[in-house]
Each structure stands twice: as C-alpha cells, then as structure tokens.
N, C-alpha and C positions, 0 to 999 in steps of 0.2 A: 727113730722116729720122724723129730725134729728136723736131725740131719740131713733127710731125706727128702721135707718139704723146703725146706732153703736151696739146696742142690734145685729144684724143682722149678723155684722162683728164679734163683739165679739164671738154670736157662732160658727159660721164658724171654729174661731180659733182653740176654744174649742175642735172642731171636729174633726179637723186635726191634732193636737193634739193626740189625743184618732187612729186615724186611724197608728200614726205613732208608737203609743208605742206599739201594736199587741192585738191580742186577750187576752194577758193571766192576760193584766190588765186592769179593766174597770176605767177608768174618769167617777168620775161624774159630767155632764152638768152645776153645779155650781158652780165649783171647793170645792165641801165640802171636799174629804177625795177621798183616793184610795182602792181598797178593792181587794187583789188579786181569782182569780180566784179555783174554786174548781174542783173535780173531771174530770169534763169538758167544755170544752169549754163556756164563754158567748155567750146571744144569740147578733148578730151581730148587730152597731148599722145600721145609714141610710148610712155611709159611707165606712162599709165594702165592704171588698169583698162577694160577693151574695156567700151563702152555698153551690147553685149549681155547683159552680166552684173550691168549699175545696176537699181536698184530705183526710181521716180518717183514724187514727191511737187508733187501740185500744189497752190500756198496761195492761198486767198479772204481778202482783206480785209473787212470788215463796209461798213455803211454811210454814206457821207460820210467813207471813208477811202481812201487810193490802196495801190497794192502797196510801197512805203517806208513800212509802217506792217508788213508784214514781215517787213523787210529781217533784225532779229538772226535771228527762227527762219529765216530763207534761208540767213543766213551756217552754221551749226550746224548744216542739213539737209547739206548742199555737206561741211561738215565731216566726217560723216557716211557721206559717199561717196553719197550718195541723185543725184541726174538730178533739180534743180529747178524747176518753172512757176511762176512767182509772177506771176499774173493781175492784171492792173491794166482795171478795166471802171468803165462810168460811170454809180455806185450808185444816184444821184441821178434821173437821166434814165427810165430806164425801169419799168414794173412789171416782179416778183420771176419772172411764170414766160418773158418773155422772157431776164430779164439770166440766169435759169438756162440756160435751152434756147443764147444763147452763151458764155459762162461756158465751163460744162460743156465743151461742144464742143471749144470753141479749147484746153481745160487737154489732154483726151485727144489732141486729137489731135499739138499739140505733144510731147507724151509719148511718141508712136507715130513722128516725126520723127527723134526718137533712139535711137531702138530700145530703151525702156526700157515692163521690166515688172515687177512689177505693177503697178499705177497707183493713190497711197494719195492723199488727202487729205486739210490739215490749213487748217480754217478758225475764220475770227473772228465770231462775232455772225451776222451775217444771213446772211454768206455760206456757212454751215451748213443754214440753209433754201433755199437756190440748190440743195446736196448733196441734200436729201432728195428738192424738188420734180425733181429730175431726174431722181434715180432712182427715183423712183415711178411715172415716165411712160416710163422709159428699162432696157434692161438694157447691164449693160455688163460688157461677159466677164472683162476683166485687172482687175477691181476691186479693190484689198487692202483696208490698213485707214482709217479716219475717224478723226480727232478733231476735235472740234469746241471751239471756247472762248468761254466765256459766249450758249451757244446763245440765242434765244428762242424754244427749240422748244413750248411753250406759250403761245409769245406774249409782247408788251414792258408790262409792268404800265407804264411810263415814255409808253409810246407810247400809249395810252391816257389819259393826262395832258395828253399834244399834242398831241395829233392835232387838237383841233380851232382852236388857234393857227394862224396867219397866217403866222407868222414859220417854223415845224416843221414845215407845209406846203410853202412854199418852200424850206426848207434840204432838205427829205428827199427830194422831191418822188413818186411815185405805188409806190414799194416802203414808204417809211416808214406812207402809211395802210394800208397791209397788216397790219402785223407786232403789232397792236392783240390784245387779248383777246377780243375782243367777237364777235358772229355774223360779221363780213366778219372773222377772222383769217387767213389762208390758212396758215401754221404749225395751227393746230386742225382745217384740213381734209385733215391728210397724216396717213398711216396710220401706224403703229409701223414701225420701222428693221428689215431684213431684212439687215444688212452691217454688218461688226466697226465699231462702235464705239464710242471712247470720250471720256466729257466730263468735261472743266476749266470748272469755273466758281468764282466769285470768292463772297469775301463782308463785303467791309472797300471800301466807298464811297469818294471819291474826295471831298477838301471839297469839292470846287464841286458834285458832288450830293449833298450832303448833304438839298437840301430834297426832290430827289425820293426817296431813299431810305428818307427817314421818311416817303411816303406811300405805300410799296410795304408788302404786308404781306409780314413775315417778314423772314430774312437777306438779302441781297440784296445785288448790286454796283455798286446806282447808276442802274442799266438794267432788270436784268434778275432774278428772284426767283431763289432756287436752288430750290424748285421747277418755277418755269416753264420751267428750261435742261435738264429732263428728260423724257424718250422714253421710251416703250414698247418695250419689244424691245434698246434700250442693253446693251453687252456688261459697262463698268465707268461709276461715277462718280466724282469727284475735288470736295472743294472743299478753294479755296487764300484765304488771307486775302490779295486782291489785288483792284484795280478791274479795269475792265470796258474800260474806253479804255487800258489799255495792259496787260492779261491778258499778252498776247502778249509780251510783252520780259520778261518773270521769267526766271533762269535756271530756278528750280523747275520751271516750266510748259515750259519746252523740255524740260527734262530728262526729264519728265515724258511728253510728247511722244513722243521719240524711242525710249523706252521703251516703251511703249506702241505703234506702227507696230511695233517687232521683235518686241514678248513675245504684243501682243495682250493688257496688262494693265498697268495702272498699278501704279510699282513697289511701293510700302505694299501691294496690293491682293491680290499672289503669294504663289498656294501655294507648296508646297515644291517647284514642279514648277513655273520656269515658263514650260516650251518648250508647256504644252500650257495654250494659252493664247486660243486666236482660239473665239470664242461657238459654239456648233454644233458643234465636232470632239470 
C-alpha cells in the first residue's frame, strides 16, 4: 500500500508537469521522452482543459508552401491553449475557388471534431485569399477572428511581373495566375470583408527578392506592396520590418497574432480599454 501511494503521487506530479508544459508537448507518462506535436493538437490528458472550452485556430499556408511553413506559429498557438488545425493543401494544383472550398471546409470540420469554437483563422499570403473567397460565398456561424500575414488582398505586383514566364506558371499552377492586379485578378473581384480581420505585412524584402522589390511601387515585402495588403473593412493593420517568405516565423509577428486573436486589436494600436476590440462591437 505504501508503494501504491508513492506511485500515485509520482503519477500526479507527471500529470502536473504535462499540464504546465502545454498542449504543444506530449510528456510520456513513464518519462521515456518527449515528442513534438504534429499538425494538430494532441489529445488532451486527464488534467488538460476540456476540449469544449477551447477555441480553434485554423492555419493556412501560402502558395507553393506546406503546413510545415506554419510550424512556429502552430507551436505558439498550442502553447497558448488553442486547438490548432494546421491544414496542408496542394496550393499549386487547383484554382483558388476549388482550393478555398476544400481547405476551409476541412479546417472547419476538423475544429468541429475537436468540439472547439469559435473558429479563428491565421493565414499566410494566398491563404488569406482562400478565407476571403470562402466567406464571401458561405456563412460561417462559429467564425471568430482572422489574422492575415502578407496577404495579396489587392493582388500581387510580383505575380504581374512573373505570370508570363513559363517557369512561374509551371511552379505556381492555376492559382498563381489568379493573384495579379489586372482585370482577371481574383482578389480584386472580392468585396470588403465583414469579419474581424487583422493584417500584418512586411516592408523589408529579402536579398533574393531585391529585383522584384525594386519593380513594385512603394514599400513592399518583395512580393506584395504594403498598399496591396490592405482591404476595405479590415479591423486593424500593422507594418513590420520583415520579408514575405518568413514573416510568419518572426517572434514579434507571432506575439501580435496572439494579441489580435485575444483582443481583436494589435498591441501597439490598443486604446486604453483592450477588451473593446472587435470591429462592430
């Protein structure tokens, strides 16, 4: 019996450690080792917060990327107690209309299976256009807040410069041809947003984007101008000194994303009452 009490006490300590470390790390019960979580949050243990009390965040990567590009963001969101659904999708194989329907429904359904709501979205680049297209054509009853990172909301000037090149068309597929700023631009056919939206975009192009950046009017991140990232109806807008390709990995961007999901405003733009955050409230 004395041995049993010792074992029970040790098990409780392990469970407490597991809870403190958060959902992004799974601690094996017998202390064998650690395993980093995959694209979505691991099943909660007996001491974790009930799934019904959790909010869900769907992550959508950009054109030509995979869910791995959102791994840093996913880990931070998991540590903040969100249920995270990091969707992987074939961004180069289908037009935006088909991708949006598939990706958004998958994210919403997976949040539903976790019994988590409201459902927020954090996107990079073209991922934001998938959200806009879907929400312009579908109702989302459990929708929370949306953060877009470097979205080509008015189209991408880089896509204009590259679209006639065979290599660009081959690499980026049909969706890449829809992201320009011309008459056939899909983003320009979408209206103002009517959901709580925070946008973070960069103004410091990477060295390998220098020639593109010099061809894009005004401040830009090497792919999208600061002006083109904006959209009518957005709740908040923030420009930070980062590049298009890796903006989602920057600690400051991750911190601001978490702040918007919680309060509905980016931190440096808060009024004296951070709780009065969401647009239209």
